C-alpha positions as CSV (number, residue, x, y, z in Angstrom):
1,M,0.0,0.0,0.0
2,T,1.1,3.6,-0.7
3,L,-0.5,6.4,1.3
4,C,-0.1,9.7,-0.5
5,I,-0.8,12.8,1.6
6,V,-1.1,15.9,-0.7
7,V,-1.2,19.3,1.0
8,A,-3.0,22.0,-1.1
9,D,-1.3,24.7,0.9
10,G,-3.7,27.4,1.8
11,A,-6.9,26.0,0.2
12,R,-10.2,26.9,1.9
13,P,-12.8,24.2,2.0
14,E,-15.4,26.2,0.1
15,T,-12.9,27.1,-2.6
16,L,-12.0,23.4,-3.1
17,W,-15.6,22.1,-3.0
18,R,-16.8,24.8,-5.4
19,A,-14.1,24.0,-8.0
20,I,-14.9,20.2,-7.7
21,D,-18.6,20.8,-8.0
22,A,-18.0,23.0,-11.1
23,G,-16.1,20.1,-12.8
24,E,-12.8,21.9,-12.8
25,L,-11.0,19.2,-10.7
26,P,-11.9,15.8,-12.1
27,A,-9.2,13.8,-10.3
28,L,-10.1,15.2,-7.0
29,A,-13.8,14.6,-7.8
30,R,-12.9,10.9,-8.3
31,V,-11.2,10.9,-4.9
32,R,-14.4,12.4,-3.3
33,A,-16.7,9.9,-5.1
34,Q,-14.6,7.0,-4.0
35,G,-14.2,8.1,-0.4
36,S,-15.3,11.1,1.7
37,A,-14.9,14.8,2.1
38,H,-14.8,16.7,5.4
39,T,-14.2,20.2,6.8
40,I,-11.9,20.1,9.8
41,T,-9.9,22.5,12.0
42,T,-6.2,23.2,11.6
43,V,-3.9,24.4,14.4
44,F,-3.1,27.9,15.8
45,P,-0.9,29.4,14.5
46,S,-2.4,28.6,11.1
47,V,0.8,29.1,9.2
48,T,2.8,27.0,6.7
49,G,5.5,24.9,8.3
50,S,4.2,25.1,11.8
51,A,0.9,23.7,10.6
52,Y,2.6,20.7,9.0
53,T,3.4,19.3,12.5
54,P,0.0,17.7,12.9
55,F,0.5,15.8,9.6
56,L,4.1,14.7,10.2
57,V,4.6,14.3,14.0
58,G,1.0,14.3,15.3
59,M,1.6,17.3,17.6
60,H,0.5,20.8,18.0
61,P,3.1,23.3,16.6
62,G,4.0,24.7,20.1
63,R,4.5,21.3,21.6
64,A,6.5,20.1,18.6
65,G,8.9,23.1,18.9
66,L,7.7,25.2,15.9
67,P,5.4,27.8,17.4
68,G,5.3,30.0,14.4
69,L,7.0,31.0,11.1
70,R,9.2,33.3,13.3
71,W,10.1,33.1,17.0
72,Y,12.6,34.3,19.5
73,D,14.8,31.8,21.3
74,R,15.0,32.8,25.0
75,S,17.1,29.8,25.8
76,R,19.9,31.0,23.4
77,F,20.4,27.2,22.8
78,N,18.9,26.7,19.4
79,T,19.9,29.9,17.5
80,L,23.1,31.9,16.9
81,W,24.4,34.8,18.8
82,P,23.6,37.7,18.7
83,A,20.2,37.5,17.1
84,H,18.7,34.4,18.8
85,A,15.8,34.6,16.5
86,R,14.4,32.1,14.0
87,S,12.7,32.6,10.6
88,Y,11.7,29.7,8.4
89,V,11.5,32.0,5.3
90,G,14.2,31.1,2.8
91,I,17.3,29.3,3.9
92,G,16.1,29.4,7.6
93,G,13.6,26.7,6.6
94,M,16.4,24.2,6.6
95,R,16.5,24.5,10.5
96,A,13.0,23.2,11.1
97,D,14.1,19.6,11.5
98,K,16.7,20.5,14.2
99,D,14.1,22.7,16.0
100,L,11.7,19.8,16.3
101,T,11.6,18.5,19.9
102,P,13.8,15.4,20.0
103,E,10.9,13.3,21.4
104,A,8.9,13.8,18.2
105,R,9.0,11.0,15.7
106,T,8.2,12.0,12.1
107,L,6.1,9.9,9.9
108,F,9.2,9.4,7.8
109,E,11.1,8.0,10.7
110,V,8.3,5.6,11.7
111,E,8.1,4.4,8.1
112,P,11.5,4.6,6.4
113,R,10.0,3.7,3.0
114,S,8.9,7.3,2.6
115,L,9.0,10.1,0.1
116,G,8.7,13.8,0.9
117,G,8.3,16.8,-1.4
118,F,8.8,20.4,-0.5
119,T,8.2,19.9,3.2
120,Y,9.6,22.0,6.0
121,I,9.7,18.8,8.1
122,G,11.8,16.1,6.6
123,R,13.6,14.4,9.4
124,G,14.1,10.8,8.4
125,L,14.3,11.4,4.7
126,R,17.6,10.7,3.0
127,G,18.9,11.4,-0.5
128,R,16.4,10.9,-3.3
129,R,13.7,10.3,-0.7
130,R,13.4,14.0,-0.3
131,I,12.4,16.4,-3.2
132,G,13.7,19.9,-2.6
133,T,16.6,20.1,-0.2
134,G,20.0,21.6,0.2
135,T,21.4,25.1,0.3
136,G,21.3,25.6,-3.4
137,F,17.6,24.6,-3.7
138,A,16.8,26.8,-0.7
139,A,18.6,29.8,-2.2
140,R,16.6,29.3,-5.5
141,M,13.4,29.2,-3.6
142,A,14.3,32.3,-1.6
143,W,15.2,34.1,-4.8
144,T,11.8,33.2,-6.3
145,H,10.0,34.3,-3.1
146,F,11.7,37.6,-2.6
147,R,11.1,38.6,-6.2
148,A,7.4,37.7,-5.8
149,D,7.7,35.8,-9.1
150,V,4.3,34.2,-9.4
151,D,4.9,32.6,-12.8
152,S,8.1,30.9,-11.4
153,W,6.1,29.6,-8.5
154,L,3.5,28.1,-10.8
155,R,6.2,26.5,-13.0
156,F,7.9,25.1,-9.9
157,D,4.5,23.8,-8.6
158,R,3.9,21.9,-11.8
159,W,7.4,20.5,-11.8
160,L,7.1,19.5,-8.2
161,G,3.9,17.5,-8.9
162,E,5.4,15.8,-11.9
163,E,8.6,14.9,-10.1
164,F,6.7,13.6,-7.1
165,A,4.5,11.3,-9.2
166,R,7.5,10.0,-11.1
167,R,9.3,9.1,-7.8
168,V,6.2,7.5,-6.4
169,R,6.1,5.3,-9.4
170,A,9.8,4.5,-9.3
171,Q,10.3,4.1,-5.6
172,R,7.0,2.6,-4.5
173,P,7.1,4.3,-1.0
174,R,4.6,3.3,1.7
175,V,4.3,7.0,2.7
176,A,4.5,9.8,0.2
177,F,4.0,13.4,1.4
178,L,3.8,16.4,-0.9
179,A,3.2,20.1,-0.2
180,H,1.9,22.1,-3.2
181,P,2.7,25.8,-2.5
182,G,0.9,27.4,-5.4
183,V,-2.6,28.0,-3.9
184,D,-1.0,29.8,-1.0
185,K,1.4,31.9,-3.1
186,L,-1.3,33.1,-5.4
187,S,-3.8,33.7,-2.6
188,H,-1.4,36.0,-0.9
189,R,-0.7,37.9,-4.0
190,F,-4.3,38.1,-5.5
191,G,-6.8,36.8,-2.9
192,Q,-8.2,33.4,-2.8
193,D,-11.2,34.2,-5.0
194,D,-9.0,35.3,-7.8
195,P,-9.4,33.1,-10.9
196,R,-5.6,32.5,-11.0
197,V,-5.9,30.5,-7.8
198,L,-7.9,27.9,-9.7
199,Q,-4.9,27.3,-11.9
200,A,-2.9,26.3,-8.8
201,L,-5.7,24.0,-7.7
202,K,-5.6,22.4,-11.2
203,T,-1.9,21.7,-10.6
204,V,-2.9,19.8,-7.4
205,D,-5.5,18.0,-9.5
206,A,-3.0,17.1,-12.2
207,T,-0.7,15.6,-9.6
208,V,-3.5,13.4,-8.2
209,A,-4.4,12.4,-11.8
210,R,-0.9,11.3,-12.5
211,L,-0.8,9.2,-9.3
212,Q,-4.1,7.6,-10.2
213,A,-3.0,6.9,-13.8
214,D,0.4,5.5,-12.8
215,A,-1.1,3.2,-10.2
216,G,-3.7,2.0,-12.6
217,A,-1.2,1.3,-15.3
218,D,1.0,-0.7,-12.9
219,G,-2.0,-2.6,-11.6
220,R,-1.7,-0.9,-8.2
221,G,-4.9,1.0,-8.3
222,G,-6.2,-0.9,-5.3
223,E,-3.0,-0.2,-3.3
224,L,-3.0,3.6,-3.7
225,E,-4.7,5.7,-1.1
226,I,-4.9,9.5,-1.5
227,W,-5.6,12.1,1.2
228,V,-5.7,15.8,0.2
229,V,-5.7,18.4,3.0
230,S,-4.7,22.0,3.6
231,D,-2.6,23.3,6.4
232,H,-4.6,26.6,6.8
233,G,-7.2,28.7,5.1
234,H,-7.1,32.3,3.9
235,E,-8.8,35.6,4.6
236,D,-8.9,38.8,2.6
237,V,-6.5,41.5,3.7
238,A,-7.1,45.2,2.9
239,N,-5.0,46.9,5.6
240,H,-1.5,46.3,6.9
241,E,-0.3,47.2,10.4
242,D,3.4,47.9,10.6
243,L,3.6,46.2,14.0
244,E,7.4,46.6,14.3
245,R,7.2,50.3,13.7
246,T,4.2,50.7,16.0
247,V,6.1,49.2,18.9
248,S,9.3,51.1,18.1
249,D,7.5,54.4,17.8
250,A,6.2,53.8,21.4
251,G,9.8,54.0,22.6
252,W,10.7,50.3,22.8
253,S,13.9,48.8,21.3
254,V,12.6,46.2,18.9
255,K,14.0,43.0,17.4
256,A,12.1,41.9,14.3
257,H,12.9,40.2,11.0
258,P,14.8,41.0,8.9
259,N,16.7,43.4,11.3
260,V,17.2,40.8,14.1
261,L,20.7,42.1,15.1
262,K,19.1,45.0,16.9
263,G,16.5,45.2,19.7
264,R,16.9,44.9,23.4
265,D,13.3,45.2,24.8
266,V,10.7,43.6,22.6
267,G,10.8,40.9,19.9
268,V,8.1,41.2,17.3
269,M,7.8,37.9,15.4
270,V,5.0,37.9,12.8
271,S,3.7,34.8,11.0
272,G,1.4,34.4,8.1
273,N,1.1,37.5,8.4
274,C,-2.0,37.5,10.6
275,M,-0.5,36.4,14.0
276,A,2.5,37.5,16.0
277,H,4.5,36.3,19.0
278,I,5.6,39.3,21.2
279,Y,8.5,38.7,23.5
280,V,9.4,41.1,26.2
281,A,12.5,41.6,28.4
282,L,14.7,39.9,25.8
283,D,17.6,39.7,28.3
284,E,15.7,37.1,30.4
285,E,16.3,33.5,29.5
286,H,13.0,32.1,30.8
287,N,9.3,32.9,30.2
288,R,8.0,33.6,33.7
289,G,4.4,34.4,32.9
290,W,2.8,37.7,32.3
291,E,2.5,38.6,36.0
292,H,6.3,38.9,36.1
293,F,6.4,41.4,33.2
294,E,3.2,43.3,33.7
295,A,4.5,46.3,35.7
296,R,7.2,47.0,33.0
297,F,5.3,46.1,29.9
298,G,1.6,46.6,30.8
299,S,1.5,49.8,28.6
300,L,2.7,47.7,25.6
301,L,-0.1,45.3,26.0
302,G,-2.6,48.2,26.2
303,L,-1.0,49.8,23.1
304,L,-1.3,46.5,21.1
305,L,-4.8,45.8,22.3
306,H,-6.2,49.1,21.1
307,R,-4.8,48.9,17.6
308,P,-7.6,48.2,15.1
309,A,-5.4,45.5,13.5
310,V,-5.5,43.4,16.6
311,D,-8.5,41.2,17.1
312,L,-7.3,39.1,20.1
313,A,-4.4,39.4,22.5
314,L,-3.6,36.2,24.4
315,V,-1.6,36.5,27.6
316,P,-0.2,33.3,29.1
317,R,-0.2,33.3,32.9
318,V,2.1,31.6,35.4
319,D,-0.7,29.2,36.5
320,L,-0.8,27.9,32.9
321,S,-4.1,29.6,32.2
322,C,-4.4,32.2,29.5
323,D,-6.2,35.6,29.4
324,V,-8.0,36.4,26.2
325,L,-8.5,40.1,25.5
326,S,-10.4,42.0,22.9
327,R,-10.7,45.7,22.3
328,T,-14.4,45.4,21.6
329,H,-15.5,42.2,23.5
330,G,-13.7,42.5,26.8
331,R,-11.7,39.9,28.7
332,A,-12.0,36.2,29.6
333,R,-9.8,33.4,30.9
334,V,-9.2,30.0,29.5
335,S,-7.9,27.3,31.9
336,I,-7.2,23.6,32.1
337,E,-7.4,20.9,34.7
338,F,-7.3,17.1,34.7
339,T,-9.5,14.4,36.0
340,S,-6.5,12.5,37.4
341,P,-2.9,13.5,38.3
342,E,-1.5,10.8,35.9
343,A,-3.1,12.7,33.0
344,F,-0.6,15.5,33.2
345,A,1.2,14.7,29.9
346,T,4.9,15.5,29.8
347,L,7.1,16.3,26.8
348,G,10.8,16.1,27.5
349,P,12.0,18.2,30.4
350,C,9.0,20.5,30.3
351,A,5.8,19.5,32.0
352,L,3.1,20.8,29.7
353,P,-0.6,20.5,30.2
354,N,-1.9,18.9,27.0
355,P,-5.4,20.3,26.1
356,H,-5.8,17.4,23.6
357,H,-5.7,14.9,26.4
358,P,-9.0,13.0,26.9
359,E,-8.9,13.7,30.6
360,A,-8.3,17.4,30.2
361,R,-11.2,19.6,31.2
362,L,-11.2,23.1,29.7
363,T,-13.0,26.1,31.1
364,Y,-13.8,29.5,29.5
365,E,-14.7,32.1,32.1
366,P,-15.8,35.6,30.9
367,L,-14.3,38.2,33.3
368,D,-15.6,41.4,31.9
369,G,-16.7,40.4,28.4
370,D,-16.9,37.5,25.9
371,P,-13.9,37.9,23.5
372,L,-14.5,34.5,21.9
373,Q,-18.2,35.2,21.5
374,L,-19.3,31.9,22.9
375,G,-22.4,33.4,24.6
376,G,-21.3,32.8,28.1
377,P,-19.0,30.6,30.3
378,V,-18.0,27.0,29.3
379,R,-16.9,25.0,32.2
380,A,-14.9,21.7,32.5
381,V,-15.6,20.3,29.1
382,D,-13.4,17.6,27.4
383,P,-11.6,18.3,24.2
384,T,-14.2,16.7,22.0
385,T,-17.0,18.8,23.5
386,A,-14.8,21.9,23.3
387,W,-14.5,21.3,19.5
388,Q,-18.2,20.7,19.1
389,L,-19.1,23.9,21.1
390,T,-16.7,26.2,19.2
391,R,-16.8,24.7,15.7
392,E,-19.5,27.0,14.3
393,S,-18.2,30.0,16.2
394,A,-15.9,32.8,14.9
395,Y,-13.0,31.0,16.5
396,P,-13.2,27.2,15.8
397,D,-11.6,25.0,18.4
398,S,-10.4,28.1,20.2
399,L,-10.2,26.6,23.7
400,V,-7.9,23.8,22.8
401,Q,-5.8,25.9,20.4
402,I,-5.2,28.8,22.7
403,L,-4.0,26.6,25.6
404,A,-1.8,24.4,23.3
405,L,0.1,27.5,22.0
406,A,0.0,29.7,25.1
407,N,1.8,27.1,27.3
408,A,4.5,26.1,24.7
409,P,8.0,27.1,26.0
410,R,8.9,28.9,22.8
411,S,5.7,31.0,22.5
412,G,5.6,34.7,23.1
413,D,4.6,36.6,26.3
414,I,1.8,38.1,24.3
415,I,0.3,36.3,21.3
416,L,-1.7,38.4,18.8
417,S,-4.4,37.3,16.3
418,A,-5.2,39.9,13.6
419,A,-8.6,41.4,13.0
420,H,-10.7,40.8,9.9
421,G,-9.2,42.6,6.9
422,W,-5.8,43.2,8.6
423,D,-2.4,41.6,8.7
424,L,0.5,42.6,10.9
425,R,3.5,43.2,8.6
426,A,3.3,46.2,6.3
427,R,7.0,46.1,5.3
428,W,9.6,43.6,4.1
429,E,7.2,41.4,2.1
430,P,8.1,41.2,-1.7
431,S,4.6,42.4,-2.4
432,L,1.7,43.4,-0.2
433,H,-0.6,40.5,0.8
434,Y,-4.2,40.7,-0.3
435,S,-5.0,37.6,1.7
436,G,-3.4,36.2,4.8
437,H,-3.5,33.5,7.5
438,G,-2.1,32.6,10.9
439,A,-4.9,34.0,13.0
440,L,-7.5,32.1,15.1
441,R,-10.3,33.3,12.8
442,R,-12.7,31.0,11.1
443,D,-11.7,31.5,7.5
444,Q,-8.1,30.8,8.4
445,M,-8.8,27.8,10.8
446,L,-11.1,25.6,8.7
447,V,-9.5,23.4,6.1
448,P,-10.6,20.6,3.7
449,L,-9.9,16.9,4.1
450,L,-10.5,14.8,1.0
451,M,-9.9,11.0,1.3
452,S,-10.1,8.1,-1.1
453,R,-11.5,5.9,1.7
454,R,-14.8,6.2,3.5
455,V,-14.8,6.7,7.2
456,D,-17.6,6.2,9.7
457,A,-16.3,8.7,12.3
458,T,-16.2,12.4,11.8
459,P,-12.6,13.8,11.4
460,R,-12.3,16.9,13.6
461,R,-8.7,18.2,13.6
462,T,-5.6,18.0,11.5
463,T,-3.9,16.7,14.6
464,E,-5.7,13.4,14.0
465,I,-4.1,12.8,10.6
466,Y,-0.8,11.4,11.9
467,A,-2.4,8.7,14.1
468,S,-4.9,7.9,11.3
469,A,-2.1,7.5,8.8
470,L,-0.3,5.1,11.2
471,E,-3.4,3.0,11.5
472,A,-4.0,3.0,7.7
473,L,-0.4,1.7,7.3
474,G,-0.7,-0.8,10.1
475,L,2.1,0.9,12.1
476,A,2.3,1.3,15.9
477,S,2.4,4.7,17.5
478,P,5.9,5.7,18.5
479,R,6.9,4.7,22.0
480,D,6.9,7.3,24.8
481,V,5.4,10.0,22.5
482,V,2.1,11.6,23.5
483,L,0.2,12.6,20.4
484,D,-2.4,15.4,20.1
485,G,-5.1,13.3,18.5
486,G,-6.2,9.7,17.9
487,S,-7.1,8.0,14.7
488,F,-10.4,8.8,13.2
489,L,-10.3,5.5,11.3
490,S,-11.1,3.5,14.4
491,R,-12.6,6.1,16.7
492,A,-15.8,4.9,18.4
493,G,-16.4,8.2,19.9
494,G,-14.6,10.7,22.0
495,T,-11.0,11.9,21.8
496,Q,-8.2,9.3,21.9
497,L,-4.7,9.8,23.1
498,A,-2.3,7.8,21.0
499,R,0.6,6.2,22.9
500,S,2.1,2.8,22.5
């Protein structure tokens, strides 16, 4: 059996379903007719690279060590002096495998007969098992990115699909993972509703058609399984906040990409570009909770919260709860407790409360408002109920996602989610974004899942794909690794915690 997971990077569910229904994507239509189609929630931050961790290691980005497209390294252990800042744009993308927590086991490590194409996460892939690697390749991609060369991206996207299909036929991998970047690149440049985005979707369709045709020609049609998913959605952007300059103009010394050699007070690390990690007191090597920094940096939080570009500000607290603040809808607190002491899942040296754990109980307590617009308090619900209660809201799966990111050791002291129509990076992009992602907002958090197999259970989150892939391949979950979702192939109901 070969399981092909194809990521249509940045595709919204309604965009994909509409194109299939219109007859524009015949190969994907065959996948849907053979199997099933679902709308599920991705992870926060909903950004490329970080949002691959559910597919390839079964963990939320924060727990896996990739909390965003850009982040600041308080430990000074993983990054170089004097910047101590990470960006996965361009050549920096080659560092993602090393930044992954050592306890994580990639799908490629669990199943060595694997193939990966244009993936930030490739640990376990060697030689011709990985398409798109090395300094030269990264430099070419950076050159294409920074020139905002859309035509070159489309040509690359087509070549990528052709090369991936060729290697699947030649190598017969058990796991084949491909990320198609075209939908995301064109959506940023023109908006997801632009007709040119359809051309990128047709490239995804062409890849799937080649895989289907090759398997049929080789008599392997019954051995090929195809899952098509997206890592994040997209939302129109009309206004651009220069977050770095806003903080700098308020008198703070700011570290932000690409000028990471300066800055003493505040790190502004934007992803997607609709979310940002804000780090304060950059000279301190540990995140001590907002209570420790509030006296010195409370005015900064107030400044950020009252910018029209900011929808939500998340402030992790020392007791592992998180305050959620909105300029227009007030303040609330999200917290976690467990039904038994043994349920406190650990990851390496850091004891992290895992909101995906089936014994986790999540609470949303409005303090002087309802920033998540849930209509009132939500008390002591399990992760499945939390997903069900929030799925139709403006912030799907918000309780789980907020706690999973807020308590991650590499996350910021303040986490921002941008307002509708805004992103947080007015400078330094090769061209202005007309659509963005990264935020906790609905259009950015809902993604499609298309499978060539029928499933009885309802897939909920992208964090379930890893465990489901292991089951489809007949592989055991890695030992001593707590996953952030169980398999939807065998789920009888409720959230499973996968551990061998």
